[in-house]
C-alpha positions as CSV (number, residue, x, y, z in Angstrom):
1,M,-33.2,25.6,104.1
2,K,-32.5,25.4,107.9
3,R,-35.8,23.5,108.4
4,I,-35.1,21.0,105.6
5,F,-31.7,20.3,107.1
6,L,-33.3,19.9,110.5
7,F,-35.9,17.4,109.1
8,L,-33.1,15.3,107.4
9,V,-30.9,15.3,110.5
10,T,-33.8,14.5,112.8
11,N,-34.9,11.6,110.6
12,L,-31.4,10.2,110.3
13,A,-30.9,10.5,114.1
14,V,-34.1,8.5,114.7
15,L,-33.0,5.7,112.3
16,I,-29.5,5.5,113.8
17,F,-30.8,5.4,117.4
18,L,-33.4,2.7,116.7
19,S,-30.8,0.7,114.8
20,V,-28.4,0.8,117.8
21,I,-31.2,-0.2,120.2
22,T,-32.1,-3.2,118.1
23,R,-28.5,-4.3,117.9
24,L,-27.9,-4.0,121.7
25,F,-31.0,-6.1,122.5
26,N,-30.5,-8.6,119.6
27,L,-34.0,-7.8,118.3
28,D,-32.9,-8.4,114.7
29,A,-32.7,-12.1,115.2
30,A,-36.0,-12.2,117.0
31,L,-37.8,-10.3,114.3
32,A,-36.0,-12.4,111.6
33,R,-37.6,-15.5,113.0
34,Q,-41.0,-13.7,112.6
35,G,-40.2,-13.0,109.0
36,I,-39.8,-9.2,109.7
37,D,-36.8,-7.3,108.2
38,M,-35.5,-4.7,110.7
39,Q,-34.3,-2.2,108.2
40,S,-37.6,-2.3,106.3
41,L,-39.5,-1.8,109.5
42,L,-37.4,1.2,110.5
43,I,-37.9,2.8,107.1
44,M,-41.7,2.1,107.1
45,A,-42.0,3.5,110.6
46,A,-40.1,6.7,109.7
47,L,-42.0,7.2,106.5
48,I,-45.4,6.7,108.1
49,G,-44.5,8.8,111.2
50,F,-43.1,11.8,109.3
51,V,-45.4,11.7,106.3
52,G,-48.5,11.7,108.5
53,S,-47.2,14.5,110.6
54,F,-46.3,16.7,107.6
55,I,-49.5,16.0,105.8
56,S,-51.4,17.3,108.8
57,L,-49.2,20.4,108.8
58,A,-49.6,21.0,105.1
59,A,-53.4,20.9,105.5
60,S,-53.5,23.0,108.6
61,K,-54.6,26.3,106.9
62,W,-57.3,24.5,105.0
63,S,-58.4,22.8,108.2
64,A,-58.5,26.1,110.1
65,R,-60.8,27.7,107.5
66,H,-63.2,24.8,107.6
67,L,-63.1,23.6,111.2
68,M,-62.9,27.0,112.8
69,G,-65.0,28.8,110.2
70,V,-62.2,31.4,109.8
71,Q,-63.4,34.4,107.7
72,M,-60.4,35.6,105.7
73,I,-59.9,39.4,105.5
74,Q,-59.2,40.2,101.9
75,T,-60.1,43.9,102.1
76,P,-60.8,45.4,105.5
77,S,-64.5,46.3,105.9
78,D,-64.2,48.4,109.1
79,Q,-61.6,50.1,111.4
80,T,-61.2,46.9,113.5
81,Q,-60.2,44.8,110.5
82,A,-57.9,47.6,109.2
83,W,-56.2,47.8,112.6
84,L,-55.8,44.0,112.7
85,I,-54.2,43.9,109.3
86,D,-51.9,46.8,110.0
87,T,-50.8,45.3,113.4
88,V,-50.0,41.9,111.9
89,R,-48.1,43.5,109.1
90,A,-46.0,45.6,111.5
91,H,-45.2,42.6,113.6
92,A,-44.3,40.5,110.6
93,Q,-42.0,43.2,109.2
94,R,-40.2,43.5,112.6
95,V,-39.5,39.8,112.9
96,G,-38.6,39.5,109.2
97,I,-41.3,37.1,107.9
98,G,-43.7,37.4,105.0
99,M,-47.1,38.9,105.6
100,P,-49.4,36.2,107.0
101,E,-53.0,35.7,105.9
102,V,-55.3,37.2,108.5
103,G,-58.7,36.0,109.6
104,I,-61.4,36.2,112.3
105,F,-63.4,33.3,113.7
106,D,-66.7,33.6,115.7
107,A,-66.2,32.6,119.3
108,N,-67.1,34.3,122.6
109,E,-63.8,33.1,124.2
110,M,-60.7,35.3,123.8
111,N,-58.3,33.3,121.7
112,A,-56.1,33.4,118.6
113,F,-53.9,31.0,116.8
114,A,-51.3,30.8,114.0
115,T,-50.7,27.9,111.6
116,G,-49.1,27.1,108.3
117,A,-46.3,25.0,106.9
118,R,-44.0,28.0,106.0
119,R,-42.9,31.1,107.9
120,N,-43.6,33.3,104.8
121,N,-47.0,31.8,104.1
122,A,-48.8,31.5,107.5
123,L,-52.2,32.2,108.8
124,V,-53.0,34.2,111.9
125,A,-56.6,34.2,113.2
126,V,-58.3,35.9,116.2
127,S,-61.6,35.3,117.8
128,T,-64.4,37.9,117.9
129,G,-64.4,37.5,121.6
130,L,-60.8,38.7,121.8
131,L,-61.5,41.7,119.6
132,R,-64.5,42.7,121.8
133,N,-63.0,42.1,125.2
134,M,-59.3,43.1,125.0
135,S,-57.8,46.5,124.9
136,P,-55.8,47.4,121.7
137,Q,-52.5,47.0,123.7
138,Q,-53.6,43.5,125.0
139,A,-54.7,42.4,121.5
140,E,-51.5,43.7,120.0
141,A,-49.6,41.5,122.5
142,V,-51.6,38.5,121.6
143,L,-50.8,39.1,117.9
144,G,-47.1,39.4,118.8
145,H,-47.3,36.1,120.5
146,E,-48.8,34.4,117.4
147,I,-46.3,36.1,115.1
148,S,-43.5,34.8,117.3
149,H,-44.8,31.3,116.8
150,V,-44.6,31.8,113.1
151,A,-41.1,33.4,113.2
152,N,-39.8,30.7,115.5
153,G,-41.0,28.0,113.1
154,D,-43.0,26.4,115.8
155,M,-45.4,24.6,113.5
156,V,-42.6,22.9,111.7
157,T,-40.7,22.1,114.9
158,L,-43.7,20.4,116.5
159,A,-44.4,18.5,113.2
160,L,-40.8,17.2,113.4
161,I,-41.2,16.2,117.0
162,Q,-44.5,14.5,116.2
163,G,-42.8,12.7,113.4
164,V,-40.1,11.4,115.7
165,V,-42.5,10.1,118.3
166,N,-44.7,8.6,115.6
167,T,-41.7,6.7,114.4
168,F,-41.0,5.4,117.9
169,V,-44.6,4.4,118.4
170,I,-44.9,2.5,115.1
171,F,-41.5,0.8,115.4
172,L,-41.5,-0.2,119.0
173,S,-45.1,-1.4,119.0
174,R,-44.2,-3.9,116.3
175,V,-40.9,-4.9,117.7
176,I,-42.3,-5.5,121.2
177,G,-45.5,-7.1,119.7
178,S,-43.4,-9.6,117.7
179,V,-41.4,-10.6,120.8
180,L,-44.4,-10.9,123.0
181,D,-46.3,-12.9,120.4
182,N,-43.4,-15.2,120.0
183,L,-43.2,-15.8,123.8
184,L,-47.0,-16.4,124.1
185,R,-47.0,-19.0,121.4
186,G,-43.9,-20.9,122.5
187,G,-42.9,-23.9,120.4
188,S,-40.0,-24.4,118.0
189,Q,-38.5,-21.7,115.8
190,D,-40.2,-23.1,112.7
191,E,-43.6,-23.0,114.5
192,R,-43.0,-19.4,115.6
193,R,-42.3,-18.0,112.1
194,G,-44.8,-15.4,111.0
195,A,-47.3,-13.4,113.0
196,G,-49.5,-15.3,115.4
197,P,-53.0,-14.7,116.6
198,F,-51.9,-12.4,119.4
199,Y,-49.7,-10.1,117.3
200,F,-52.1,-7.6,115.9
201,L,-54.0,-7.3,119.2
202,I,-50.8,-6.7,121.1
203,V,-49.6,-4.1,118.5
204,I,-52.9,-2.2,118.8
205,V,-52.7,-2.1,122.6
206,L,-49.1,-1.0,122.5
207,Q,-49.8,1.7,120.0
208,L,-52.4,3.2,122.3
209,V,-50.1,3.0,125.4
210,L,-47.0,4.3,123.6
211,G,-49.1,6.9,121.8
212,L,-50.2,8.3,125.2
213,L,-46.6,8.5,126.4
214,A,-45.5,10.1,123.1
215,N,-48.2,12.7,123.4
216,M,-46.8,13.7,126.8
217,I,-43.4,14.4,125.1
218,V,-45.0,16.5,122.3
219,M,-47.0,18.5,124.8
220,W,-43.9,19.2,126.9
221,F,-42.2,20.7,123.9
222,S,-45.4,22.6,123.1
223,R,-45.3,24.2,126.6
224,Q,-41.7,25.3,126.1
225,R,-42.6,26.9,122.8
226,E,-45.3,28.9,124.6
227,Y,-42.8,30.4,126.9
228,R,-40.7,31.5,123.9
229,A,-43.6,32.9,122.0
230,D,-44.5,34.9,125.1
231,A,-41.0,36.2,125.2
232,G,-41.2,37.1,121.5
233,G,-44.4,38.9,122.0
234,A,-42.8,40.9,124.9
235,K,-40.0,42.0,122.6
236,L,-42.6,43.3,120.1
237,V,-44.9,45.1,122.4
238,G,-43.1,45.4,125.7
239,T,-43.2,43.0,128.7
240,P,-45.9,44.9,130.6
241,N,-48.3,44.7,127.6
242,M,-47.6,41.0,127.2
243,I,-48.2,40.4,130.9
244,G,-51.4,42.4,130.7
245,A,-52.7,40.3,127.9
246,L,-52.0,37.1,129.9
247,E,-53.6,38.5,133.0
248,R,-56.7,39.3,131.0
249,L,-56.8,35.8,129.6
250,D,-56.4,34.4,133.2
251,L,-59.8,36.0,134.0
252,Q,-61.5,34.2,131.3
253,Q,-63.9,31.4,132.3
254,G,-64.6,28.3,130.3
255,S,-62.5,26.2,127.9
256,S,-60.5,27.2,124.9
257,A,-62.4,27.7,121.7
258,L,-59.8,25.9,119.7
259,P,-59.9,22.3,118.5
260,G,-57.1,20.1,119.7
261,Q,-54.9,20.4,116.5
262,F,-54.8,24.2,116.9
263,Q,-54.5,24.5,120.7
264,A,-50.7,24.2,120.6
265,F,-50.5,27.4,118.6
266,G,-53.1,29.5,120.3
267,I,-52.6,32.1,123.0
268,D,-54.9,30.4,125.6
269,G,-55.0,26.8,126.8
270,R,-57.1,25.7,129.7
271,Y,-54.8,24.1,132.3
272,A,-55.7,21.1,134.4
273,A,-54.6,19.5,137.6
274,G,-52.9,16.2,138.4
275,L,-51.8,13.9,135.6
276,Q,-53.8,15.9,133.1
277,R,-51.1,18.6,133.3
278,L,-48.8,16.3,131.3
279,F,-51.2,16.4,128.4
280,M,-51.7,20.2,128.2
281,S,-50.3,22.2,125.4
282,H,-49.9,25.4,127.5
283,P,-48.3,26.1,130.9
284,P,-50.4,27.8,133.6
285,I,-50.8,31.4,132.8
286,Q,-49.3,32.4,136.2
287,A,-46.2,30.4,135.3
288,R,-45.9,32.2,132.0
289,I,-46.2,35.6,133.7
290,A,-43.5,34.6,136.2
291,A,-41.2,33.6,133.3
292,L,-41.7,36.9,131.6
293,R,-41.0,38.8,134.8
294,S,-37.8,36.8,135.4
295,G,-36.6,37.1,131.8
296,R,-35.9,33.4,131.7
297,Y,-36.8,33.0,128.0
298,A,-35.7,36.4,126.8
């Protein structure tokens, strides 16, 4: 119920904010000359922005099984799988969520991720590399991190944020595109009615530029959720074990084994330098360790 309320409030806030902006800059009149109704544009932008984001979320478990080749554990076939099921169940019970589905995907890299549209119907998957190369205490900490993502509702939260920025990108690209197209054409108001030859090109370019800026916002939120998931994992297994798992990950060479749509909910994300840092889903591991030691997100 809380997440539904958050969705409605967020959606309403976006519409109100954009309405105020259009009034302040008198964009209604400019778009009216183009034959574009402001309220209809707002509704269209919000619908496309949020629906697209939540369709991706709803399909995330299906995508994980097919893109990552996750093998679901129905009945444990060995001691490792039995331990994995028992550990996930114990974590889920402690944080008060339903038992997630559990799976394993084949990858040499140590990684894991959680996904799913609902807290009580999530999926937690770990790599074969993680099971081979981490101690039980370290692997338990990683699972605590992933369960914390689920308990915190991070998948839904990021879907909401993505819906918000999608709305801004769709709406602003068309508003600015209409104004620029109008200026480029010149002429009388009658001659400027309707979209001109520059409009669609301008909108495409603006969507690319604004989309990059929007992605920076989403990734900033993702990095904040990583700190909180680390803190949640520390509560479940103890801070030293959570730090030990991160230190083990810090020794890992190479890139993350997860596709882009799952990196935000994994335990490991390769960090870059310079401007690339703004587009990373995870903070540097050393920064995460420092945050755990300081108790900043506890």
